[in-house]
N, C-alpha and C positions, 0 to 999 in steps of 0.2 A: 966603726961607724962614724968616727970623727967627732964624738960628743963627749963632753966631760960631765958624767953623771955619777954622783957619789953612790957607792954601793948601798949605803943605808937607806937611800930613797927609792931603790928598786924593790917594789912590793908588787908581787904578781900572784893572783889566785887563779889564773887561767884567763884566756882571752874573752870568754863569754860568761865568766862567773858573776861579773857585775857587782862584786863586793869591793875589796880593796884594790885601788888602782893608783899607780904612780902618775906624776904629772906628765911623764913621757908617753903614756898610752895612746894619746891622740895622734902621735906621730909614728907609732911602732909598726913597722912593716910586717913583723911576725903576726901581730894581732890582726892587722888588716887582712892578711892571708887566711888566718884561721876563721875569721868572721865570714869572708867570702866563700870559703869552703864548707861553712856551716859545721865546724867541728868544735867541741868544747875545749880541747887542748891539742897541741901538736902531736901528742902521743896517739891521738885518735885518727890522725891523718895517714892515708895510705902511702904518702911520700916521706914519712918520717924516717930519718932525720935528713932534711934537705940542706942545701948550701946556705939558704937564707937563715935557717935556724942555727946552724953551726957558726955563722958569723955573729950571732947575737951574744953580747957579753954575758947575759944571764944564763945562757945555755952552758957555758963552761964554768960558771961560778956556782955550781950546785944544782942548777936547773936540769941538767942532763940526768942526774940520779933520780930526781923526782919524776921526770917524764918516763924514764925507764921503768920505774915502779908502777906507774899508771898503765903503761903499755903491757907489762907483764900480767896485770890484773884483768885485762880485757879478754 
């Protein structure tokens, strides 16, 4: 995505959780997509896992396992 964001500053409880958010959230295309589709997380989206999500650094840094667990519980 061409941005230098330290891993320790990437805090995400889900796009609509409204709790902890990193400073990047206001520019996050994944969050923008989830909000527009009215899904709590990408795991709830019928197009999971899309190219937009796969390009997200957090998806490959542990986020995938979390989303897979959420999806399995749906």
